[in-house]
py3Dmol code that shows the C-alpha trace and the ligand (Angstrom):
import py3Dmol

protein = """\
ATOM      1  CA  UNK A   1       4.960   1.650 -16.508  1.00  0.00           C
ATOM      2  CA  UNK A   2       6.411   2.136 -20.045  1.00  0.00           C
ATOM      3  CA  UNK A   3       4.681  -0.280 -22.614  1.00  0.00           C
ATOM      4  CA  UNK A   4       8.028  -1.012 -23.945  1.00  0.00           C
ATOM      5  CA  UNK A   5       9.387  -2.584 -20.838  1.00  0.00           C
ATOM      6  CA  UNK A   6       8.772  -6.198 -21.257  1.00  0.00           C
ATOM      7  CA  UNK A   7       7.917  -8.314 -18.170  1.00  0.00           C
ATOM      8  CA  UNK A   8       8.574 -11.853 -19.285  1.00  0.00           C
ATOM      9  CA  UNK A   9       8.943 -13.529 -15.906  1.00  0.00           C
ATOM     10  CA  UNK A  10       6.625 -16.040 -14.374  1.00  0.00           C
ATOM     11  CA  UNK A  11       6.087 -14.367 -10.953  1.00  0.00           C
ATOM     12  CA  UNK A  12       2.666 -14.285  -9.525  1.00  0.00           C
ATOM     13  CA  UNK A  13       1.121 -11.197  -7.977  1.00  0.00           C
ATOM     14  CA  UNK A  14       1.662 -12.998  -4.585  1.00  0.00           C
ATOM     15  CA  UNK A  15       5.530 -12.668  -4.966  1.00  0.00           C
ATOM     16  CA  UNK A  16       5.290  -8.871  -5.371  1.00  0.00           C
ATOM     17  CA  UNK A  17       2.326  -7.670  -3.168  1.00  0.00           C
ATOM     18  CA  UNK A  18       2.715  -6.542   0.335  1.00  0.00           C
ATOM     19  CA  UNK A  19       2.907  -7.323   3.159  1.00  0.00           C
ATOM     20  CA  UNK A  20       5.696  -9.814   2.797  1.00  0.00           C
ATOM     21  CA  UNK A  21       6.113 -12.517   5.373  1.00  0.00           C
ATOM     22  CA  UNK A  22       8.326 -10.381   7.475  1.00  0.00           C
ATOM     23  CA  UNK A  23       6.403  -7.308   7.277  1.00  0.00           C
ATOM     24  CA  UNK A  24       3.809  -5.921   9.722  1.00  0.00           C
ATOM     25  CA  UNK A  25       0.246  -6.999   8.825  1.00  0.00           C
ATOM     26  CA  UNK A  26      -1.738  -5.120   6.289  1.00  0.00           C
ATOM     27  CA  UNK A  27      -3.057  -1.899   7.897  1.00  0.00           C
ATOM     28  CA  UNK A  28      -6.762  -1.992   7.584  1.00  0.00           C
ATOM     29  CA  UNK A  29      -9.821   0.019   8.682  1.00  0.00           C
ATOM     30  CA  UNK A  30     -13.089  -1.848   9.775  1.00  0.00           C
ATOM     31  CA  UNK A  31     -16.391  -0.621   8.508  1.00  0.00           C
ATOM     32  CA  UNK A  32     -17.481   0.143  12.114  1.00  0.00           C
ATOM     33  CA  UNK A  33     -16.281  -0.340  15.562  1.00  0.00           C
ATOM     34  CA  UNK A  34     -13.128   1.937  15.405  1.00  0.00           C
ATOM     35  CA  UNK A  35     -12.966   5.234  17.211  1.00  0.00           C
ATOM     36  CA  UNK A  36     -11.731   8.450  15.573  1.00  0.00           C
ATOM     37  CA  UNK A  37      -8.707   8.260  18.039  1.00  0.00           C
ATOM     38  CA  UNK A  38      -8.027   4.729  16.803  1.00  0.00           C
ATOM     39  CA  UNK A  39      -8.231   5.651  13.104  1.00  0.00           C
ATOM     40  CA  UNK A  40      -5.891   8.630  13.722  1.00  0.00           C
ATOM     41  CA  UNK A  41      -3.388   6.480  15.628  1.00  0.00           C
ATOM     42  CA  UNK A  42      -3.382   3.992  12.595  1.00  0.00           C
ATOM     43  CA  UNK A  43      -3.016   6.717  10.032  1.00  0.00           C
ATOM     44  CA  UNK A  44      -0.254   8.423  12.027  1.00  0.00           C
ATOM     45  CA  UNK A  45       1.772   5.294  12.721  1.00  0.00           C
ATOM     46  CA  UNK A  46       2.153   4.458   9.056  1.00  0.00           C
ATOM     47  CA  UNK A  47       2.949   6.386   5.990  1.00  0.00           C
ATOM     48  CA  UNK A  48       0.642   4.547   3.539  1.00  0.00           C
ATOM     49  CA  UNK A  49      -1.263   6.389   0.887  1.00  0.00           C
ATOM     50  CA  UNK A  50      -4.337   4.489   1.582  1.00  0.00           C
ATOM     51  CA  UNK A  51      -6.212   1.817   3.713  1.00  0.00           C
ATOM     52  CA  UNK A  52      -8.609  -0.987   2.725  1.00  0.00           C
ATOM     53  CA  UNK A  53     -11.917  -0.980   4.511  1.00  0.00           C
ATOM     54  CA  UNK A  54     -12.910  -4.516   5.609  1.00  0.00           C
ATOM     55  CA  UNK A  55     -16.056  -5.824   7.157  1.00  0.00           C
ATOM     56  CA  UNK A  56     -14.275  -6.942  10.267  1.00  0.00           C
ATOM     57  CA  UNK A  57     -10.620  -8.005  11.363  1.00  0.00           C
ATOM     58  CA  UNK A  58     -11.896 -11.600  11.324  1.00  0.00           C
ATOM     59  CA  UNK A  59     -13.556 -11.767   7.971  1.00  0.00           C
ATOM     60  CA  UNK A  60     -11.346  -9.404   5.944  1.00  0.00           C
ATOM     61  CA  UNK A  61     -14.242  -9.097   3.499  1.00  0.00           C
ATOM     62  CA  UNK A  62     -13.419  -6.021   1.363  1.00  0.00           C
ATOM     63  CA  UNK A  63     -15.822  -3.064   1.557  1.00  0.00           C
ATOM     64  CA  UNK A  64     -13.611  -0.487  -0.215  1.00  0.00           C
ATOM     65  CA  UNK A  65     -10.363   1.703  -0.229  1.00  0.00           C
ATOM     66  CA  UNK A  66      -9.851   5.092   1.398  1.00  0.00           C
ATOM     67  CA  UNK A  67      -7.133   7.508   0.792  1.00  0.00           C
ATOM     68  CA  UNK A  68      -4.951   8.654   3.679  1.00  0.00           C
ATOM     69  CA  UNK A  69      -5.389  12.412   2.665  1.00  0.00           C
ATOM     70  CA  UNK A  70      -9.179  12.211   2.589  1.00  0.00           C
ATOM     71  CA  UNK A  71      -9.296  10.516   5.974  1.00  0.00           C
ATOM     72  CA  UNK A  72      -7.115  13.123   7.542  1.00  0.00           C
ATOM     73  CA  UNK A  73      -8.940  16.032   5.869  1.00  0.00           C
ATOM     74  CA  UNK A  74     -12.361  14.600   6.902  1.00  0.00           C
ATOM     75  CA  UNK A  75     -11.387  13.871  10.461  1.00  0.00           C
ATOM     76  CA  UNK A  76      -9.867  17.392  10.764  1.00  0.00           C
ATOM     77  CA  UNK A  77     -12.824  19.099   9.386  1.00  0.00           C
ATOM     78  CA  UNK A  78     -15.187  17.113  11.583  1.00  0.00           C
ATOM     79  CA  UNK A  79     -13.224  17.870  14.762  1.00  0.00           C
ATOM     80  CA  UNK A  80     -13.328  21.571  13.948  1.00  0.00           C
ATOM     81  CA  UNK A  81     -16.906  21.877  12.681  1.00  0.00           C
ATOM     82  CA  UNK A  82     -19.134  19.022  13.417  1.00  0.00           C
ATOM     83  CA  UNK A  83     -20.610  19.329  16.807  1.00  0.00           C
ATOM     84  CA  UNK A  84     -19.829  16.708  19.186  1.00  0.00           C
ATOM     85  CA  UNK A  85     -17.134  14.875  17.284  1.00  0.00           C
ATOM     86  CA  UNK A  86     -14.415  13.725  19.641  1.00  0.00           C
ATOM     87  CA  UNK A  87     -11.587  11.130  19.854  1.00  0.00           C
ATOM     88  CA  UNK A  88     -14.117   8.587  21.264  1.00  0.00           C
ATOM     89  CA  UNK A  89     -16.655   9.038  18.376  1.00  0.00           C
ATOM     90  CA  UNK A  90     -17.146   5.900  16.365  1.00  0.00           C
ATOM     91  CA  UNK A  91     -16.039   6.201  12.699  1.00  0.00           C
ATOM     92  CA  UNK A  92     -18.661   4.629  10.501  1.00  0.00           C
ATOM     93  CA  UNK A  93     -17.954   3.539   6.987  1.00  0.00           C
ATOM     94  CA  UNK A  94     -21.291   1.747   6.558  1.00  0.00           C
ATOM     95  CA  UNK A  95     -24.468   3.190   5.011  1.00  0.00           C
ATOM     96  CA  UNK A  96     -26.594   2.383   8.177  1.00  0.00           C
ATOM     97  CA  UNK A  97     -25.594   1.945  11.556  1.00  0.00           C
ATOM     98  CA  UNK A  98     -27.452   1.289  14.930  1.00  0.00           C
ATOM     99  CA  UNK A  99     -28.128   4.519  16.832  1.00  0.00           C
ATOM    100  CA  UNK A 100     -25.511   5.328  19.320  1.00  0.00           C
ATOM    101  CA  UNK A 101     -26.222   4.843  23.046  1.00  0.00           C
ATOM    102  CA  UNK A 102     -27.601   7.940  24.630  1.00  0.00           C
ATOM    103  CA  UNK A 103     -24.407   8.881  26.446  1.00  0.00           C
ATOM    104  CA  UNK A 104     -22.230   8.220  23.348  1.00  0.00           C
ATOM    105  CA  UNK A 105     -20.661  10.914  21.292  1.00  0.00           C
ATOM    106  CA  UNK A 106     -22.160  11.278  17.714  1.00  0.00           C
ATOM    107  CA  UNK A 107     -20.464   9.036  15.227  1.00  0.00           C
ATOM    108  CA  UNK A 108     -18.343  10.397  12.360  1.00  0.00           C
ATOM    109  CA  UNK A 109     -19.888   8.992   8.999  1.00  0.00           C
ATOM    110  CA  UNK A 110     -17.204   8.641   6.360  1.00  0.00           C
ATOM    111  CA  UNK A 111     -18.931   6.377   3.796  1.00  0.00           C
ATOM    112  CA  UNK A 112     -18.634   9.358   1.315  1.00  0.00           C
ATOM    113  CA  UNK A 113     -14.932   9.246   1.012  1.00  0.00           C
ATOM    114  CA  UNK A 114     -14.627   5.374   0.421  1.00  0.00           C
ATOM    115  CA  UNK A 115     -14.149   4.074  -3.155  1.00  0.00           C
ATOM    116  CA  UNK A 116     -16.585   1.217  -2.974  1.00  0.00           C
ATOM    117  CA  UNK A 117     -15.193  -0.481  -6.117  1.00  0.00           C
ATOM    118  CA  UNK A 118     -11.484  -0.607  -5.773  1.00  0.00           C
ATOM    119  CA  UNK A 119      -9.537  -2.645  -8.295  1.00  0.00           C
ATOM    120  CA  UNK A 120      -8.536  -5.975  -7.225  1.00  0.00           C
ATOM    121  CA  UNK A 121      -6.537  -9.043  -8.625  1.00  0.00           C
ATOM    122  CA  UNK A 122      -6.111 -12.453  -6.930  1.00  0.00           C
ATOM    123  CA  UNK A 123      -2.810 -13.569  -5.424  1.00  0.00           C
ATOM    124  CA  UNK A 124      -2.649 -16.172  -8.306  1.00  0.00           C
ATOM    125  CA  UNK A 125      -2.779 -13.569 -11.085  1.00  0.00           C
ATOM    126  CA  UNK A 126       0.301 -13.776 -13.232  1.00  0.00           C
ATOM    127  CA  UNK A 127       2.421 -10.565 -12.732  1.00  0.00           C
ATOM    128  CA  UNK A 128       2.483  -9.792 -16.527  1.00  0.00           C
ATOM    129  CA  UNK A 129      -1.404  -9.648 -16.344  1.00  0.00           C
ATOM    130  CA  UNK A 130      -1.331  -7.424 -13.314  1.00  0.00           C
ATOM    131  CA  UNK A 131       1.217  -5.120 -14.964  1.00  0.00           C
ATOM    132  CA  UNK A 132      -1.041  -4.897 -17.927  1.00  0.00           C
ATOM    133  CA  UNK A 133      -4.004  -3.988 -15.784  1.00  0.00           C
ATOM    134  CA  UNK A 134      -1.781  -1.345 -14.072  1.00  0.00           C
ATOM    135  CA  UNK A 135      -0.773   0.099 -17.521  1.00  0.00           C
ATOM    136  CA  UNK A 136      -4.207   0.087 -19.125  1.00  0.00           C
ATOM    137  CA  UNK A 137      -6.103   1.621 -16.300  1.00  0.00           C
ATOM    138  CA  UNK A 138      -3.316   3.872 -15.023  1.00  0.00           C
ATOM    139  CA  UNK A 139      -3.522   2.560 -11.543  1.00  0.00           C
ATOM    140  CA  UNK A 140      -1.311   3.603  -8.546  1.00  0.00           C
ATOM    141  CA  UNK A 141      -2.365   0.741  -6.347  1.00  0.00           C
ATOM    142  CA  UNK A 142      -4.615  -2.426  -6.460  1.00  0.00           C
ATOM    143  CA  UNK A 143      -5.841  -4.767  -3.828  1.00  0.00           C
ATOM    144  CA  UNK A 144      -4.964  -8.405  -3.725  1.00  0.00           C
ATOM    145  CA  UNK A 145      -7.542 -11.061  -2.679  1.00  0.00           C
ATOM    146  CA  UNK A 146      -7.626 -14.621  -2.001  1.00  0.00           C
ATOM    147  CA  UNK A 147     -11.023 -16.667  -2.151  1.00  0.00           C
ATOM    148  CA  UNK A 148     -12.766 -13.269  -1.814  1.00  0.00           C
ATOM    149  CA  UNK A 149     -10.639 -12.232   1.226  1.00  0.00           C
ATOM    150  CA  UNK A 150      -8.440  -9.147   1.303  1.00  0.00           C
ATOM    151  CA  UNK A 151      -4.778 -10.507   1.413  1.00  0.00           C
ATOM    152  CA  UNK A 152      -2.685  -7.592   0.376  1.00  0.00           C
ATOM    153  CA  UNK A 153      -1.901  -4.516  -1.616  1.00  0.00           C
ATOM    154  CA  UNK A 154       0.468  -3.878  -4.665  1.00  0.00           C
ATOM    155  CA  UNK A 155       1.490  -0.395  -5.854  1.00  0.00           C
ATOM    156  CA  UNK A 156       2.943   0.902  -9.006  1.00  0.00           C
ATOM    157  CA  UNK A 157       6.084   1.555  -6.951  1.00  0.00           C
ATOM    158  CA  UNK A 158       6.195  -2.118  -5.839  1.00  0.00           C
ATOM    159  CA  UNK A 159       6.061  -3.205  -9.514  1.00  0.00           C
ATOM    160  CA  UNK A 160       8.775  -0.869 -10.582  1.00  0.00           C
ATOM    161  CA  UNK A 161      11.134  -2.078  -7.845  1.00  0.00           C
ATOM    162  CA  UNK A 162      10.368  -5.709  -8.752  1.00  0.00           C
ATOM    163  CA  UNK A 163      10.984  -4.870 -12.490  1.00  0.00           C
ATOM    164  CA  UNK A 164      14.350  -3.134 -11.482  1.00  0.00           C
ATOM    165  CA  UNK A 165      15.591  -6.174  -9.398  1.00  0.00           C
ATOM    166  CA  UNK A 166      14.703  -8.545 -12.273  1.00  0.00           C
ATOM    167  CA  UNK A 167      16.931  -6.405 -14.566  1.00  0.00           C
ATOM    168  CA  UNK A 168      19.822  -6.314 -12.056  1.00  0.00           C
ATOM    169  CA  UNK A 169      19.595 -10.261 -11.814  1.00  0.00           C
ATOM    170  CA  UNK A 170      19.398 -10.860 -15.593  1.00  0.00           C
ATOM    171  CA  UNK A 171      22.996 -10.252 -16.474  1.00  0.00           C
ATOM    172  CA  UNK A 172      24.234 -13.032 -14.256  1.00  0.00           C
ATOM    173  CA  UNK A 173      22.254 -15.456 -16.326  1.00  0.00           C
ATOM    174  CA  UNK A 174      23.927 -17.158 -19.341  1.00  0.00           C
ATOM    175  CA  UNK A 175      22.514 -15.663 -22.524  1.00  0.00           C
ATOM    176  CA  UNK A 176      20.927 -18.860 -23.509  1.00  0.00           C
ATOM    177  CA  UNK A 177      19.020 -18.978 -20.350  1.00  0.00           C
ATOM    178  CA  UNK A 178      17.226 -15.774 -20.978  1.00  0.00           C
TER     179      UNK A 178
END
"""
ligand_1 = """\
27
ADP
P 4.030 3.662 -2.758
O 4.469 2.201 -3.050
O 3.761 4.594 -4.032
O 5.206 4.328 -1.821
P 2.476 3.699 -0.356
O 3.282 4.575 0.411
O 1.012 3.630 -0.307
O 2.812 3.721 -1.874
O 3.059 2.254 0.147
C 4.285 2.017 0.586
C 4.476 0.452 0.661
O 3.695 -0.104 1.631
C 4.150 -0.294 -0.634
O 5.113 -1.483 -0.769
C 2.831 -0.832 -0.380
O 2.602 -2.097 -1.126
C 2.716 -1.040 1.041
N 1.354 -0.697 1.629
C 0.406 0.284 1.099
N -0.672 0.523 1.679
C -0.518 -0.438 2.832
C -1.334 -0.672 3.891
N -2.689 -0.283 4.029
N -0.896 -1.825 4.658
C 0.260 -2.398 4.596
N 1.088 -2.088 3.476
C 0.723 -1.135 2.658
"""
view = py3Dmol.view(width=600, height=400)
view.addModel(protein, "pdb")
view.setStyle({"model": 0}, {"cartoon": {"style": "trace"}})
view.addModel(ligand_1, "xyz")
view.setStyle({"model": 1}, {"stick": {}})
view.zoomTo()
view.show()
């Protein structure tokens, strides 16, 4: 995001973030309750570079953010090396969790790969401020919240695409309207 590219329009982060109304819902992981198989299915059915971790599907309270590649490497390593980790093992992103039932396979603890302080903006943040945050902090993605609940995600590419669309539309305006 070049500093010289001006972003003078009055869009809000809500206008640029994903998912859009017609998109599938945000792909999230819950801090506990998902199995290795379920996490693998979610990762493999999408191409996203990362996944927010939330307290629960109902609350959508944000716990952190985990990169796709870290998830895949950790699951792969655990399946190869960690005794007893199988598809039905629970994936646990919390610090503490209740001991598994006697007959349950051992859980896979992945708190270590979670970024527990991902950058967030609210959906009402004007886009020029969000763009400034991306520039100044060199972000690749940022999570979007509303009233403390996770609502969406915005990536550097989403912003670049939005800026490119804006540039295409501008020549259609009369110069006095610019
Ligand atoms: P990039 O935008 O650099 O290609 P991604 O591959 O992570 O990065 O994201 C592709 C698109 O999907 C972007 O529009 C982004 O906003 C959206 N996206 C990213 N992560 C998720 C997610 N976990 N759930 C839903 N949409 C996502």
